[in-house]
Backbone as a printed PyTorch tensor [residue, N CA C, xyz], in Angstrom:
tensor([[[  0.8360,  -1.0880,  -0.0530],
         [ -0.0410,   0.0310,   0.1510],
         [  0.8610,   1.4190,  -0.1200]],

        [[  0.5440,   2.2700,  -0.7650],
         [  1.2260,   3.4620,  -1.0020],
         [  1.0920,   4.3300,   0.3880]],

        [[  2.3330,   4.9900,   0.6860],
         [  2.1580,   6.1970,   1.7000],
         [  1.1590,   7.1800,   1.4160]],

        [[  0.3920,   7.5740,   2.5690],
         [ -0.4650,   8.8090,   2.3170],
         [  0.5350,   9.9390,   1.6760]],

        [[ -0.1460,  10.9220,   1.0050],
         [  0.5400,  11.9100,   0.2300],
         [  1.3050,  12.7310,   1.1310]],

        [[  0.7160,  13.0600,   2.3240],
         [  1.2860,  14.0510,   3.3990],
         [  2.5480,  13.3090,   3.9390]],

        [[  2.8830,  11.9810,   3.9240],
         [  4.0050,  11.2640,   4.2380],
         [  5.2220,  11.3230,   3.3460]],

        [[  4.9130,  11.7990,   2.1620],
         [  5.7830,  11.8270,   0.9610],
         [  6.8460,  12.6890,   0.9340]],

        [[  6.4150,  13.8730,   1.3420],
         [  7.2200,  15.1010,   1.6410],
         [  7.6570,  15.1450,   3.0800]],

        [[  6.9360,  14.7950,   3.9390],
         [  7.4250,  15.0660,   5.4140],
         [  6.5420,  16.4150,   5.9710]],

        [[  5.7920,  17.0490,   4.9040],
         [  5.1820,  18.2830,   5.3200],
         [  3.6480,  17.8940,   5.2700]],

        [[  2.9720,  17.9270,   6.5100],
         [  1.4800,  17.4260,   6.5020],
         [  0.8800,  18.3180,   5.5950]],

        [[  0.0600,  17.4490,   4.5510],
         [ -0.8340,  18.2620,   3.5500],
         [ -0.0860,  19.0110,   2.2670]],

        [[  1.2220,  18.8300,   2.4120],
         [  1.7740,  19.6030,   1.3030],
         [  1.4890,  18.9660,  -0.1990]],

        [[  1.2010,  17.8540,  -0.1060],
         [  0.7860,  17.1230,  -1.4060],
         [ -0.6930,  16.8020,  -1.6820]],

        [[ -1.6490,  17.4380,  -0.9790],
         [ -2.8910,  17.2310,  -1.0800],
         [ -3.5870,  18.6860,  -1.5520]],

        [[ -4.6420,  18.5140,  -2.2880],
         [ -5.4700,  19.6280,  -2.5010],
         [ -6.4740,  19.7910,  -1.5430]],

        [[ -6.9310,  21.0530,  -1.5170],
         [ -7.9870,  21.2820,  -0.2890],
         [ -8.9360,  20.5800,   0.0060]],

        [[ -9.4380,  19.6560,  -1.0070],
         [-10.4900,  18.7810,  -0.8650],
         [ -9.9540,  17.4050,  -0.1690]],

        [[ -8.5690,  17.2870,   0.0320],
         [ -8.0370,  15.8490,   0.5590],
         [ -7.4950,  15.0970,  -0.6740]],

        [[ -7.7920,  15.3010,  -1.8840],
         [ -7.4710,  14.4470,  -3.0030],
         [ -5.7430,  14.7210,  -2.9220]],

        [[ -5.1940,  13.5970,  -3.0950],
         [ -3.5690,  13.6870,  -3.6180],
         [ -3.3770,  14.3950,  -4.7400]],

        [[ -2.3180,  15.1780,  -4.7340],
         [ -1.8570,  16.1820,  -5.8010],
         [ -0.9530,  15.3100,  -6.7120]],

        [[ -1.2640,  15.4480,  -7.9170],
         [ -0.3510,  14.5350,  -8.9150],
         [  1.3600,  15.0610,  -8.7580]],

        [[  2.1020,  14.0560,  -9.1080],
         [  3.4830,  14.2740,  -9.1120],
         [  3.9180,  14.9550, -10.1700]],

        [[  4.9860,  15.9910, -10.0110],
         [  5.5060,  16.8610, -10.9010],
         [  5.8740,  16.0590, -12.2720]],

        [[  5.7840,  16.6310, -13.2330],
         [  6.2340,  16.0660, -14.4220],
         [  7.5780,  16.6300, -15.0230]],

        [[  8.5670,  15.8700, -15.0740],
         [  9.7650,  16.4100, -15.4490],
         [  9.9060,  16.7750, -16.9130]],

        [[ 10.6240,  18.0610, -17.1020],
         [ 10.5650,  18.5560, -18.3150],
         [ 11.4790,  17.8390, -19.2130]],

        [[ 11.1410,  17.7250, -20.8590],
         [ 11.9530,  17.2380, -21.5600],
         [ 13.3270,  17.8220, -21.4770]],

        [[ 14.3720,  16.9640, -21.5260],
         [ 15.7990,  17.4410, -21.3190],
         [ 16.3490,  18.2700, -22.3990]],

        [[ 15.9720,  17.9840, -23.7000],
         [ 16.4680,  18.7560, -24.8370],
         [ 15.3410,  18.8970, -25.8850]],

        [[ 14.3920,  19.5730, -25.8790],
         [ 13.4830,  19.7500, -26.8160],
         [ 13.6850,  20.0390, -28.0150]],

        [[ 13.0540,  19.5720, -29.2660],
         [ 13.3980,  19.8830, -30.4100],
         [ 12.6920,  21.1490, -30.8390]],

        [[ 12.9550,  21.6100, -32.0570],
         [ 12.4470,  22.8530, -32.3890],
         [ 10.7760,  22.8830, -32.5540]],

        [[ 10.3610,  21.7950, -32.8340],
         [  8.8140,  21.8000, -32.7060],
         [  8.2520,  21.7160, -31.3840]],

        [[  8.7230,  21.1430, -30.4210],
         [  8.2670,  21.4470, -28.8970],
         [  8.5370,  22.5550, -28.4790]],

        [[  9.7120,  23.1630, -28.8920],
         [ 10.0410,  24.5740, -28.2940],
         [  9.0240,  25.6430, -28.7640]],

        [[  8.6650,  25.4830, -30.2580],
         [  7.6300,  26.2840, -30.7450],
         [  6.2970,  26.2650, -29.9800]],

        [[  6.0450,  24.9090, -29.6350],
         [  4.6590,  24.9730, -28.9970],
         [  4.9160,  25.2030, -27.4690]],

        [[  5.8410,  25.2260, -26.9020],
         [  6.1000,  25.7130, -25.7780],
         [  6.0070,  27.4390, -25.7660]],

        [[  6.3840,  28.0540, -26.8100],
         [  6.4000,  29.3590, -26.9250],
         [  4.8110,  29.8050, -27.0530]],

        [[  4.1590,  29.1550, -27.8890],
         [  2.5860,  29.0430, -28.1550],
         [  2.0120,  29.1670, -26.7580]],

        [[  2.2310,  28.3540, -25.8410],
         [  1.6450,  28.0290, -24.4120],
         [  2.0010,  29.3960, -23.5670]],

        [[  3.3260,  29.8900, -23.6180],
         [  3.6220,  30.8330, -22.8400],
         [  3.1010,  32.2760, -23.3610]],

        [[  3.1240,  32.2610, -24.6960],
         [  2.2340,  33.4130, -25.1960],
         [  0.8670,  33.3850, -24.7360]],

        [[  0.0910,  32.4460, -24.9090],
         [ -1.3630,  32.2240, -24.7030],
         [ -1.8090,  32.2490, -23.1240]],

        [[ -0.8180,  31.4980, -22.2600],
         [ -1.2670,  31.3350, -20.9390],
         [ -0.3380,  32.0320, -19.8320]],

        [[  0.6720,  32.5830, -20.3910],
         [  1.8120,  33.0140, -19.4970],
         [  2.7880,  32.0380, -18.8610]],

        [[  2.7080,  30.8740, -19.2490],
         [  3.6150,  29.7230, -18.7750],
         [  3.3780,  28.3820, -19.6670]],

        [[  4.1380,  27.5980, -19.7330],
         [  4.0120,  26.3310, -20.4560],
         [  2.9040,  25.6520, -19.6610]],

        [[  1.8340,  25.1510, -20.3940],
         [  0.6550,  24.5550, -19.7990],
         [  1.0580,  23.0220, -19.2960]],

        [[  0.6370,  22.4560, -18.0620],
         [  1.1120,  21.1800, -17.6500],
         [  0.8620,  20.0650, -18.6930]],

        [[ -0.1690,  20.1170, -19.5730],
         [ -0.5540,  19.1740, -20.6700],
         [  0.6570,  19.1630, -21.6460]],

        [[  1.1410,  20.3820, -21.8920],
         [  2.1110,  20.3880, -22.9850],
         [  3.3540,  19.9360, -22.4670]],

        [[  3.6350,  20.2420, -21.2200],
         [  5.0470,  19.5420, -20.5870],
         [  5.0270,  17.9150, -20.5840]],

        [[  3.6510,  17.3360, -20.4170],
         [  3.5770,  16.0500, -20.3570],
         [  3.6350,  15.5250, -21.8210]],

        [[  2.8660,  16.1080, -22.7190],
         [  2.8340,  15.7230, -24.1960],
         [  4.0070,  15.8580, -24.9730]],

        [[  5.1190,  16.7730, -24.5270],
         [  6.2840,  16.9810, -25.0170],
         [  7.2490,  15.7740, -24.9740]],

        [[  6.9010,  14.7620, -24.1200],
         [  7.7500,  13.4890, -24.0820],
         [  7.0930,  12.5700, -25.1590]],

        [[  6.2480,  12.8960, -25.7680],
         [  5.6920,  12.2580, -27.1230],
         [  5.2360,  13.2020, -28.1890]],

        [[  6.1600,  13.7700, -28.9000],
         [  5.6540,  14.7980, -29.7110],
         [  4.7780,  14.3590, -30.8790]],

        [[  4.4460,  13.1730, -31.1030],
         [  3.4590,  12.5510, -32.0410],
         [  2.1940,  12.8270, -31.3410]],

        [[  2.0620,  12.7310, -29.8510],
         [  0.9040,  12.7320, -29.4470],
         [  0.5810,  14.2660, -29.2340]],

        [[  1.4700,  15.1600, -29.1100],
         [  1.6070,  16.7590, -29.1690],
         [  0.6860,  17.0620, -30.4570]],

        [[  1.4690,  16.5380, -31.5230],
         [  0.8410,  16.9680, -32.8870],
         [ -0.7840,  16.5280, -32.9190]],

        [[ -1.0200,  15.3980, -32.7110],
         [ -2.3330,  14.9420, -32.7480],
         [ -3.3860,  15.5930, -31.8400]],

        [[ -3.1200,  15.7620, -30.6940],
         [ -3.7700,  16.2900, -29.6460],
         [ -4.0390,  17.9860, -30.0380]],

        [[ -2.9470,  18.5390, -30.6440],
         [ -3.0000,  19.9100, -30.8470],
         [ -3.8860,  20.1800, -31.9170]],

        [[ -3.8890,  19.3730, -32.9830],
         [ -4.5870,  19.3260, -34.1940],
         [ -6.0520,  19.2550, -33.5780]],

        [[ -6.3070,  18.2830, -32.9040],
         [ -7.7510,  18.1430, -32.3620],
         [ -8.2450,  19.4090, -31.6210]],

        [[ -7.4300,  19.9730, -30.7140],
         [ -7.9690,  21.0790, -29.8840],
         [ -8.1020,  22.0660, -30.8270]],

        [[ -7.3050,  22.4450, -31.7980],
         [ -7.1640,  23.5380, -32.6740],
         [ -8.5890,  23.5610, -33.3330]],

        [[ -9.0290,  22.0920, -33.8680],
         [-10.2810,  22.0550, -34.6530],
         [-11.2530,  22.4620, -33.7500]],

        [[-11.2980,  21.8640, -32.4410],
         [-12.4860,  22.3980, -31.4540],
         [-12.5790,  23.9520, -31.3090]],

        [[-11.3690,  24.4730, -31.0850],
         [-11.2660,  25.8330, -30.6700],
         [-11.5020,  26.7090, -31.7740]],

        [[-11.1780,  26.3990, -33.1300],
         [-11.2070,  27.4080, -34.3010],
         [-12.3480,  26.8100, -35.3620]],

        [[-12.6910,  25.6460, -35.2680],
         [-13.4700,  25.0930, -36.0890],
         [-15.0060,  24.6820, -35.7750]],

        [[-15.3720,  24.8520, -34.3730],
         [-16.5380,  24.5370, -33.7130],
         [-17.5550,  25.4870, -34.0670]],

        [[-18.8160,  25.0930, -33.5980],
         [-19.9910,  26.1630, -34.1510],
         [-20.3880,  26.9750, -32.6940]],

        [[-19.6690,  26.7940, -31.7030],
         [-20.1160,  27.5820, -30.6440],
         [-19.4020,  28.8240, -30.3670]],

        [[-19.9950,  29.7190, -29.8960],
         [-19.2530,  30.9750, -29.9500],
         [-18.1640,  31.0120, -28.8600]],

        [[-17.1780,  31.7180, -28.6750],
         [-15.8980,  31.7700, -27.6480],
         [-16.5990,  31.7470, -26.1880]],

        [[-17.5860,  32.5840, -25.9730],
         [-18.0440,  32.7130, -24.5980],
         [-18.6020,  31.3110, -24.2160]],

        [[-19.6320,  30.8550, -24.9090],
         [-20.2670,  29.7240, -24.5040],
         [-19.3710,  28.5230, -24.3090]],

        [[-18.4860,  28.4730, -25.3880],
         [-17.4680,  27.3000, -25.3960],
         [-16.4210,  27.5220, -23.9870]],

        [[-16.2500,  28.6010, -23.6350],
         [-15.1650,  28.8500, -22.3070],
         [-16.3270,  28.3290, -21.2590]],

        [[-17.6860,  28.7000, -21.1730],
         [-18.2490,  28.3740, -20.1420],
         [-18.6260,  26.8160, -19.9350]],

        [[-18.8060,  26.1880, -21.1770],
         [-18.8210,  24.6020, -21.2170],
         [-17.6030,  24.1410, -20.6880]],

        [[-16.3090,  24.6150, -21.1970],
         [-14.9140,  24.0160, -20.5100],
         [-14.8660,  24.3710, -19.2010]],

        [[-15.2010,  25.4290, -18.5320],
         [-15.0100,  25.6680, -17.1920],
         [-16.1480,  24.6620, -16.3680]],

        [[-17.2960,  24.5030, -16.7510],
         [-18.3600,  23.6500, -16.2700],
         [-17.7840,  22.1850, -16.0520]],

        [[-17.4250,  21.7130, -17.0000],
         [-16.6830,  20.3950, -17.2870],
         [-15.6690,  20.2390, -16.2350]],

        [[-14.8390,  21.1090, -16.3550],
         [-13.4820,  21.0020, -15.4600],
         [-14.1540,  21.2660, -13.8290]],

        [[-15.1550,  22.0450, -13.5000],
         [-15.6620,  21.8780, -12.3320],
         [-16.3000,  20.6180, -11.8530]],

        [[-17.0560,  20.0700, -12.8970],
         [-17.6230,  18.7750, -12.6060],
         [-16.8970,  17.4910, -12.2270]],

        [[-15.6270,  17.7220, -12.9920],
         [-14.6010,  16.6910, -12.9340],
         [-13.6740,  16.8770, -11.8240]],

        [[-13.7510,  18.1550, -11.2230],
         [-12.7980,  18.6250, -10.2100],
         [-11.2280,  18.4400, -10.7160]],

        [[-11.3980,  19.3610, -11.9370],
         [ -9.9620,  19.3360, -12.9000],
         [ -9.7200,  20.6730, -12.9310]],

        [[ -8.3640,  20.9840, -13.0080],
         [ -8.0290,  22.4960, -13.2600],
         [ -8.0780,  22.6100, -14.7740]],

        [[ -8.4550,  21.6940, -15.4910],
         [ -8.4420,  21.9210, -17.0400],
         [ -9.7660,  21.5960, -17.6220]]])
């Protein structure tokens, strides 16, 4: 059985969300990202002010980054919902799933 999250760092509650769920482990960055990954990191920084966690994760598999990037772009720019309603739907789904994304 795994140790409770609070015991992992020695700091009580440091690895827990406010509702008691364990926080995910940090994703290490790609050591030597190629030009494509660096370009996508730059897009993330420009859009969100930092590289989003999903981009950090997908950078370990650039083919996944390409496929999901194309999928997200199609949803973002090719959908029929207006931007405000799309953002509200995204926020509500994230809230229901207790997710930051």
